[in-house]
C-alpha positions in Angstrom: -16.0 -26.8 -43.4 -16.7 -24.2 -46.0 -14.4 -21.3 -46.8 -17.0 -18.8 -45.6 -17.9 -20.7 -42.6 -15.2 -18.9 -40.2 -16.5 -15.6 -41.6 -20.1 -16.8 -40.8 -18.9 -17.7 -37.3 -17.3 -14.6 -36.6 -20.2 -12.6 -37.7 -22.6 -14.8 -36.0 -24.5 -15.4 -39.5 -26.0 -18.9 -39.6 -24.8 -21.0 -42.5 -28.3 -22.3 -43.1 -31.7 -20.5 -42.4 -32.5 -23.6 -39.9 -29.2 -23.4 -38.0 -29.3 -21.5 -34.6 -26.8 -18.8 -34.0 -24.2 -20.0 -31.5 -22.9 -17.4 -29.3 -19.9 -17.8 -27.0 -19.5 -14.6 -24.9 -17.1 -16.0 -22.2 -14.3 -14.7 -24.2 -15.9 -11.4 -24.7 -16.6 -11.0 -21.0 -13.1 -12.0 -20.2 -11.5 -9.4 -22.6 -13.7 -6.6 -21.2 -12.8 -7.5 -17.7 -9.1 -7.6 -18.6 -9.2 -4.2 -20.6 -11.0 -2.6 -17.5 -8.3 -3.7 -15.1 -5.3 -2.9 -17.3 -6.6 0.5 -18.7 -5.7 2.6 -15.7 -2.4 0.6 -15.3 -1.8 1.6 -19.0 -2.6 5.3 -18.4 -0.6 5.5 -15.4 2.7 4.0 -17.1 2.0 6.3 -19.9 1.9 9.3 -17.8 5.1 8.2 -15.9 7.3 7.5 -19.0 5.9 10.4 -21.1 5.4 13.0 -18.4 2.9 15.5 -18.6 2.8 19.3 -19.8 0.2 20.4 -17.4 1.4 22.4 -14.5 1.4 20.9 -11.0 0.3 23.0 -8.1 1.1 22.4 -4.4 -0.2 24.2 -1.3 2.2 25.1 1.4 2.4 27.1 4.4 5.0 29.3 5.5 6.3 30.0 9.3 3.6 32.6 9.5 0.9 30.4 8.4 0.3 32.3 5.2 -0.9 30.0 2.3 1.5 29.7 -0.5 0.9 28.2 -3.9 4.0 26.5 -5.6 3.4 25.8 -9.2 6.0 23.8 -11.5 5.8 24.3 -15.1 7.2 21.1 -16.7 7.5 22.9 -20.2 9.7 25.7 -19.0 11.1 23.7 -16.1 10.3 26.7 -13.8 9.1 26.9 -10.3 6.7 29.8 -9.4 5.5 30.7 -5.8 2.2 32.8 -5.4 0.7 34.1 -2.4 -3.0 34.1 -3.7 -5.0 31.9 -5.7 -5.9 34.9 -8.0 -2.2 35.4 -8.9 -1.9 31.6 -9.7 -4.8 31.8 -11.9 -3.5 34.7 -14.0 0.0 33.0 -14.2 -1.8 29.6 -15.6 -4.0 31.6 -18.0 -0.9 33.7 -19.3 1.6 30.8 -19.7 -0.3 29.5 -22.7 0.1 32.6 -24.6 3.8 33.0 -24.0 
């Protein structure tokens, strides 16, 4: 085996002009499948352990049936309650400038 033959195999370069290129895509296909399955799991684990700086918003209804927007800001660790979506949007826009 020549010293450059491993490089030639990795780069799919034929060692001689008459030699056909041998390709084995089974490992490549398997790796793509593994990455596709583990990608979302890794993203979820990263978000779980590192947390997120994005605010979380929940919708609730009070006893009278009015909609309440409850926002939690993980940066300041504060919870805010708004009675309208417009007030929530104003708070969300202003929190980046504080």
